[in-house]
Each structure stands twice: as C-alpha cells, then as structure tokens.
N, C-alpha and C positions, 0 to 999 in steps of 0.2 A: 553619379557625381563623385563618389568617394573611391570607387574601384575602377581600374582598367578593365576593358572588355576581355582580354586574354586572362586576367586573374579570375574573372567570374567563370569563363569557359573552363579553365583548369579545375577550378573548384567543383563545378557540376560534373566533370568527368570523373574526378576522384571520389564523388559521392553518388554516382549514378545508380547504385543499388538501393540508395535510400531516397531517390528522387522520382516524383511523378509529375507529368505534364498534362495540363488541361488547357488547350489553346495557348494563351500567352502567360498563363499562371503556372509558376513552378512551386511545388510543395516538397520540402525536405521533411519526410515523415518522422524520421527519428531524431532530427537535429536538436529539438528542445530538451529531449532526454540526455543526449550526449553533452550538451552545454551545461545542464544542471549538474551532472556528475562531474564534469570538468571543473566547475566552481568548487564542488566539495573536495575533490582530490587536491585542487590547488590550495585550498585553506589548510589541508592536512600537511602538505609539503611546506608551506610558509611558516606555519606555527608549530608543527610537531605535535599537534593535538591528537588524542586518541581517535582512531579511525571509527570505531563504534560509536563513540559520543558524537562525532561530527555527522554521521549519517543518520543517527537517531534524531538529532536536532533539526537536520534538513527535512526528515519526514515530518517532524512536528511543526516546522515553519510552513511546509506545504499544507498541512492541516489548517493552520491559522489563516493563511491567505485565501484558501479555497472556501472555508466555512464563514469567514468574516471578510468579505470582499470590500467593505467600506473602511477597513482598517488602513490607516495611513502607515507607511513603512517605518517612519521615525517613531511611531508609537508602539512598535511591536514589544520592545523590552518592558515598557510600562504596562502594557497589556498583560504580558506574562506575569509580571510581579504582583499585579492586582488580581490575578486569577479571573479574568472576565469571561470565563466559560464555565459551564455548569458541571457538576458532579465529578470534579477532578479526581477525588479519591476512588471513586467507583471505576474509573477508567485507566488507572495506572498512568496517569499523565504526570503525577507529581515528580517522579524520578526524572522524566524528560524535561520537565520545567526547570529542575535544578541544573541539569547539564546545559540547557540553553542559556541560563543566566551566567553560568560559569564561562562559557565561550565568549559572551558579552557583545559589545557594540561592533567589534571588527567582524564577527561572524554575521551579524544582522546586516551590516553594510554589504558584505559579499553576496548575501542572499537577495538583497534588493536589487542588485545589478540584473539578476535573472528575471525579476518580476516587473521591472520598470516599464516594459512595453504594454502591460496590462493584458497579455494574451491569456493568462491563466483564467481569467474571469469570462473569457469568450468561449472556452471549451463547453460543449454539452456534456451531460452525465456520462455518456458512453465513451467519448473522446478522453475525458478526464480519467475515467476508470482505466482505459488502455494505458495511458501515460503513467498513472500512479502504480499499477500493478508491475509494470516492467521495471520501474525504479525500486520498488520494494524487493523484487526478486533479485535484482542486481546487488542491492545492499546486503540482503541475507546471504547470498551465495559468495559474496567477496569479503565478508567481515570475519575476522578470526574469532574463534571461541564460539561460533554457532554452527551446528551440523548443517550440511547441504540440505536445502529444501527440495523435497520430492514434489514437484509442482504439476498440477493437472495441466496437460497440454492445451494450449489456447483453442485448438481445433475442437477439442472435446468440450471445453467450456462453451463455445459457440453452439455446438450441437445440442447440448443439454438445454441451453437458453431457448433454442428454437422449438423443442419438443414438450417443454413444460406447459401446463394449462395457462391460457392467457385471458380467460373470460371470467375469472373469479379470484378472490383473495386465496392465498396459499399459506398453509401451515407447514413449515419445512424443518426437517432435522438433518444435521450434517455432523456425524461423529468424526473424530480426527480431522478437523477442518483446516489444519495448518494456518496460513495467514489470512483465511477467509476469502481467497481469491474466487473460488467458484460460488460461494454463497453470495458474495457481494455482487458478482455478475448477474446471478438470478434476480437479486433485488433491483439492480440498475435496469435490467431488461423488462421487468414486469410493470405494467401500468396499473396494476392492483396492489393492495396491501400484501406484504409478506411478513408473517410472523414466524421468527426463526429461533431455533435452538441449536447450539453447536458446542463442541468441545475441542480442546487441544492439550496434549499432555505436556508438551515442552513449554516451559515457562517463558522463555525469551520469545519464541515464535508467537505464543498466546499474547504477549503484550504488544508485539508488533501488529498482529492481526487486529486487535482492538483498535489501534490507532489507524490502520488501513481502512477498516470499515467506517470508522467515524469520519475520516477524511472524505470518504465518498458519501457522507450523509446517511449512513445506515447504523441504526441502533438495534441490538438483538440481544438475546440471552445467551451469552458466550462464557463457558465454564472452563477453568484451568484444571482439567482432571482427566483421568483414564476413561476412555469411551466404554470400557467393559463395566466400570463402576457406574457410569452414568446411565447406561441402559438399565441397570438394576434399580436405580432410584427413580427413573421415569415411569416405572410401573405400567399402568394401563393408558398412558398418554397416547393420543392418536394423531397421525400426520397425514397430510395429503401427498407429501413427497419426502422420501429419504434419499439423501445423496451420500453415497459412501464409496470409497476406493479401498479395496483390500490392502492389508499391510504389504510392503514391499519386501520385507525380510522379517525374520524372527525378531522378537522384542528382547533386547539385551541390555547389559549394563544398568544404568540407572532407571531404565524403562521397564525393568522386570516387574512382573506381577506374581507375588508368591513364589519367585524363582522359576516360574514356568514360562517358556517361550510361547508366543502366539503361534497357533497353527492355522 
C-alpha cells in the first residue's frame, strides 16, 4: 500500500546478496543490523556526539531491551536512573549508565524507532546472538581509540559449538577471551549448564565483553588480567574444555609482560 511495485523490485535487486526467499516469504538477513547502525550513525551526525559514547549506549540499550522485554520505551531513562538491574558495580555498567543519561531523551527516542516493531523480543537465543555479535564487532572495529579485534571466524565458532560435549554440564576456561564471542556461543549452543572462567587483558574490550555476555543472558567469572598471570593463580583448577587461540603477534607496548614478548 505504501510503496510502488518497481520500488520494491529495485530494493530487492540492490539487496539481493542479503535476501533469502522461501515461497512467498522474503527475508532480509542483515537489514535489522544495518538499520540499527544507520540510526546510531545518524545520531552521531545530527548531534556531534562522541562516536564511542553513542555506540556504547546503543549496546547498553540493546542489553536493556533484550533482558527486560517488559520495559516500556518511555521508561528507559527512569529505569537507568533508578538502576533497576543488579550488581551494576560488578559489571562495569556504571560508566555506560552515565553516558546514556548524558545523551538523554533524544537518544532514547532514536533507539525506540528501531524497537517499535517488537522484533527484538521474537528472536531466539541463537538469532539474537548472531545479531548482537555482528553489531559489537562492527562497533569495536569502527571506533577510534580501540585496537582492531582479532575475531574468531564464525565458521570456527560454529565448528567448536558442534564438537563440544552436549550430554552434560561443562566447566570451560577461555584465556585471552576478547569480547567473549566464542565463549558466549558455547553457552548459547549448550542445553546444559556452562560454568566458565575467562580473561582479557585489554580493559576496553573486557568491559565490552562483559556487556555482550550479559546482553545474551550469560554470567561468568570474567577477569581483566593477563592470561599468563591468570594461569598461575588458577593452580590446580580442572576444566572439561579449554578454548584458546594462540597470540597473533608478539606482545608489545602496554601489553608487555616484564618487557618480554610472548613466544
């Protein structure tokens, strides 16, 4: 009723790499992510706000709307001000909370446009994980002041999730966990309890990782520390699964350990 036939055909042609067809149903697989990013980028252009602050707040808003689906959009700022979520100090949300309040009502209104359809509540855990990890990686790799994230390829994440034990609870250790993309995927894919320990030396990535895991409903023992030091303090702890990717390069600059590079 709103768009002419040719307009729709042209749109589907331009987006054909992002489109799947199932009978009469057309699915634009990446469009929600593109639209979410478009809103954030638009807010940055229109207000001149700091890019990092806007994307951080966008991630925080995603967390609130996913974990508290009953939350009425107009109540978001009051919800933040009253801290109606637990253990805020332990999860480094205080800084994000302050940024979100600073951006204020205009940012919340912009975000509400994205969620008005209620689609976010309809995603299952795996669908939401896929959406959120792509958004977080886009944010990390496009934000100034944060080193590029060496991300585990999605195909490798899927492979690991297929070969891990599925018939019992798991105790998992993930050193140098980054934003917890792989660890969270293991949790989302498992139908049993996952007790996890992980570490990430980069403070900024560590904070983002905590928010990413919590957004996907995952609580774990996640430390902001050097994996080499963590291994020393773990002592005789035992695990069912250790997930680790060797360093991509020698450890340099602020990540030096006793001035020695990793080998």
